[in-house]
C-alpha positions in Angstrom: 9.0 8.4 -16.6 10.8 6.6 -13.7 10.5 7.7 -10.1 13.1 6.6 -7.5 10.7 5.5 -4.6 11.9 4.8 -1.1 10.0 3.5 1.9 11.7 4.3 5.2 10.4 2.2 8.1 11.6 1.3 11.6 12.7 -2.1 10.4 13.6 -1.9 6.7 14.4 0.6 4.0 12.9 -0.3 0.6 14.0 1.2 -2.7 13.1 0.8 -6.4 12.6 2.5 -9.7 8.8 2.7 -10.5 7.4 3.3 -13.9 4.1 5.1 -14.7 2.5 1.6 -15.1 3.4 0.7 -11.5 6.2 -1.7 -12.5 9.2 -1.8 -10.0 12.7 -2.5 -11.2 16.0 -2.6 -9.2 14.0 -3.3 -6.0 16.2 -3.6 -2.9 15.8 -3.9 0.8 18.1 -2.9 3.6 18.0 -3.1 7.3 17.1 0.3 8.8 19.0 0.2 12.0 16.6 2.7 13.3 18.0 2.7 16.8 21.0 4.7 15.5 18.8 7.7 14.8 16.9 9.6 12.1 20.0 11.3 10.5 21.9 8.0 10.4 19.0 6.5 8.4 18.9 9.5 6.0 22.6 9.2 5.4 22.2 5.5 4.7 19.3 6.2 2.4 21.3 8.7 0.4 24.2 6.2 0.1 21.8 3.5 -1.2 20.1 6.1 -3.6 23.5 7.0 -5.1 23.6 3.6 -6.9 20.4 4.5 -9.0 20.4 6.3 -12.3 17.6 7.0 -14.9 14.9 8.6 -12.8 13.4 12.1 -12.9 12.1 12.6 -9.3 12.2 11.1 -5.9 9.2 9.9 -3.8 9.7 9.2 -0.1 7.4 7.2 2.2 8.4 7.4 5.9 7.4 6.5 9.3 6.4 9.5 11.4 4.1 12.5 11.0 5.1 14.5 7.9 4.8 18.2 7.4 3.0 18.4 4.0 4.4 21.9 3.2 8.2 21.3 3.7 8.6 17.5 3.8 10.0 17.5 7.2 9.2 15.1 10.1 6.7 16.8 12.5 6.8 14.0 15.0 8.4 10.4 15.2 8.1 8.0 18.1 11.1 6.7 20.0 11.5 3.8 17.5 13.5 6.2 15.4 15.4 8.5 17.9 16.0 12.1 16.9 13.9 11.8 13.7 11.5 14.6 14.7 12.5 17.8 12.8 14.6 16.1 10.2 14.1 18.0 6.9 14.0 15.1 4.5 12.9 17.0 1.3 15.6 19.7 1.7 18.4 17.3 2.4 17.6 15.0 -0.5 17.0 17.9 -3.0 20.3 19.4 -1.9 22.1 16.0 -2.5 20.6 14.8 -5.7 19.3 17.9 -7.4 15.9 16.2 -8.1 12.4 17.2 -7.0 11.4 15.3 -3.8 8.0 14.6 -2.3 7.6 13.1 1.1 4.6 11.4 2.6 3.7 9.4 5.8 4.0 5.7 5.2 0.3 4.8 5.9 -0.9 7.7 3.7 1.5 6.5 1.1 0.2 2.9 1.4 -3.4 4.2 0.9 -2.3 6.2 -2.2 -0.6 3.1 -3.6 -3.9 1.2 -3.1 -5.8 4.0 -4.6 -3.5 4.1 -7.7 -3.2 0.3 -8.6 -4.5 -1.6 -5.6 -7.7 -2.4 -3.8 -8.8 1.2 -3.8 -8.5 1.8 -7.5 -12.3 1.6 -8.0 -13.1 4.1 -5.3 -12.5 7.9 -5.0 -13.2 7.7 -1.3 -12.2 5.2 1.2 -10.6 4.7 4.6 -7.5 2.6 5.1 -6.1 0.9 8.2 -2.8 -0.9 8.6 -2.2 -3.3 11.5 1.3 -3.9 12.8 3.3 -2.6 15.8 0.5 0.0 16.0 -2.5 0.8 13.9 -2.1 3.4 11.2 -4.8 5.1 9.3 -5.5 7.2 6.2 -8.6 9.0 4.9 -8.9 9.2 1.1 -11.4 11.7 -0.2 -11.8 12.5 -4.0 -8.6 10.6 -4.6 -6.5 12.6 -2.2 -5.4 12.2 1.4 -7.4 14.2 3.9 -4.7 15.6 6.2 -6.7 17.7 8.7 -5.5 21.0 10.2 -1.8 20.3 10.3 -1.3 17.2 8.2 -1.8 14.5 10.8 -5.4 13.3 10.4 -6.2 9.6 10.4 -4.6 8.6 13.7 -7.0 5.8 14.1 -4.9 3.8 16.3 -5.2 6.5 18.9 -9.0 6.4 19.1 -10.0 6.3 22.8 -12.5 3.3 22.7 -12.2 2.0 26.2 -12.9 3.4 29.7 -10.3 5.7 31.1 -10.0 5.2 34.8 -7.0 7.4 35.2 -6.1 10.2 32.8 -2.4 9.3 33.0 -3.4 5.9 31.7 -5.2 7.2 28.5 -2.9 5.3 26.3 -4.3 2.1 27.7 -7.7 3.0 26.3 -6.4 3.4 22.7 -7.5 1.2 19.9 -4.1 0.1 19.0 -3.5 -1.1 22.5 -6.3 -3.7 22.1 -6.2 -4.5 18.3 -2.6 -4.1 16.9 -0.8 -7.2 15.7 1.9 -6.5 18.4 -0.8 -6.8 21.1 -2.1 -10.1 19.6 1.4 -11.6 19.5 2.1 -10.4 23.1 -1.1 -12.1 24.3 -0.2 -15.3 22.4 3.2 -15.3 24.2 1.4 -15.5 27.5 0.1 -18.8 26.3 3.5 -19.8 24.7 6.5 -17.6 24.8 7.8 -19.4 21.7 5.4 -17.6 19.5 7.4 -14.7 18.1 5.3 -13.4 15.2 1.9 -13.6 13.5 3.2 -16.2 11.0 4.0 -18.6 13.8 0.7 -17.9 15.6 -1.3 -18.7 12.5 0.6 -21.9 11.8 -0.3 -23.1 15.4 -3.9 -22.1 14.8 -4.0 -24.0 11.6 -2.7 -27.0 13.5 -5.9 -26.8 15.7 -4.7 -25.3 18.9 -8.0 -24.2 20.5 -6.7 -21.8 23.0 -4.9 -19.7 20.4 -8.0 -19.8 18.2 -10.0 -18.4 21.2 -7.4 -15.6 21.6 -7.7 -14.8 17.9 -11.5 -14.6 18.0 -11.3 -12.1 20.9 -8.8 -10.0 19.0 -11.0 -10.0 15.9 -13.8 -8.5 18.0 -11.4 -5.7 19.1 -10.4 -5.0 15.5 -14.1 -4.9 14.5 -15.0 -2.5 17.3 -12.7 0.1 15.7 -13.7 -0.6 12.1 -17.4 -0.4 13.0 -16.8 2.9 14.8 -15.1 4.4 11.8 -17.8 3.1 9.4 -20.4 4.8 11.6 -18.5 8.0 11.6 -17.4 8.2 7.9 -20.0 6.1 6.1 -17.2 5.3 3.6 -17.7 3.5 0.2 -15.0 1.0 1.4 -12.6 0.2 4.1 -9.2 -1.3 3.2 -7.3 -3.2 5.8 -3.5 -3.9 5.4 -0.5 -5.0 7.3 1.1 -8.4 7.1 -1.5 -10.0 9.2 -4.2 -9.1 6.8 -2.7 -11.0 4.0 -4.7 -13.9 5.5 -7.8 -13.5 3.3 -9.9 -15.7 5.6 -9.0 -13.5 8.5 -10.4 -10.3 6.7 -13.6 -12.2 5.9 -14.0 -13.1 9.7 -13.4 -9.4 10.7 -15.9 -8.3 8.1 -18.5 -10.8 9.5 -17.7 -9.6 13.1 -17.9 -6.0 12.1 -21.3 -6.4 10.4 -22.6 -7.7 13.8 -21.8 -4.3 15.3 -23.2 -2.1 12.5 -26.6 -0.4 12.3 -28.7 -1.7 9.4 -28.1 1.4 7.3 -24.3 0.9 7.4 -24.3 -2.8 6.4 -23.2 -2.3 2.7 -19.7 -0.9 3.3 -17.2 -3.6 1.9 -14.1 -4.4 4.0 -11.3 -5.3 1.6 -7.8 -6.6 2.0 -5.0 -4.4 0.7 -3.6 -5.8 -2.5 0.0 -4.4 -2.7 1.5 -6.1 0.4 4.7 -4.7 1.8 5.3 -2.7 -1.3 2.1 -0.6 -0.9 3.9 2.4 0.7 6.7 2.2 -1.9 4.1 2.3 -4.7 2.4 5.2 -2.9 5.7 7.2 -2.8 6.0 6.8 -6.5 2.3 7.7 -7.0 3.0 11.1 -5.5 4.1 11.8 -9.1 2.7 9.1 -11.3 -1.0 9.5 -10.4 -0.8 12.8 -12.1 1.6 11.6 -14.9 3.8 14.6 -14.2 6.5 15.7 -11.8 6.1 18.9 -10.2 
């Protein structure tokens, strides 16, 4: 059984056929051109999908908050204009006459890890992804805990810092201190030539002390949020993902820093790097069917 899986992000659109063994064939990536708006992206997705054959259902991972009942976008930030309210499931089922399931991208990444990644040995865990913001997902008994209206797990919006002015509450949020975007922005104050995490780490590897000091402070901010979540959930595992966490030594440093903030009774929660890389959400989209070995 093949599933046509698609991961819609603000930067790229990923597509591929995924088997029940987690093997991806005909994998392709396209620029999302998100600035052109939500419906433009969906039209492009349908054009790209039209080249695929030999699948029985469609699984979609997408940026934005997803309505779990009807597969529409409950809310999307301005990175994808006019995406809120787009009825992805209805549109794709009308075009391709195949069953469609839609999931938020971070939830999908967690499901991918639960299926064939770092979470496969756990029925319960929490997942964080670090990038432009900080995404979160809560896996309980192998399923995503969605909360009252499907939007649980907004870990990046935890208020962890003093709020001096209620209008400035965004400044107190976890992701405004611990996202990859923030780390790179602070590195650019030291040297504007640093444009991404890859360049930052190459400079740290070369022995630049000021950048290493910046990284150490950022690790503490990351650990503050992870320790808070461990104290709240007492999970069997925490999985951390996003491109920056592909540095295995960085995850070990964050784990060490986190343990320094934990009560003794919470010291045994492992902090694990995600295993599926930038295909985690794509695999999660396919797992909406494959984890049950049937398409509904």
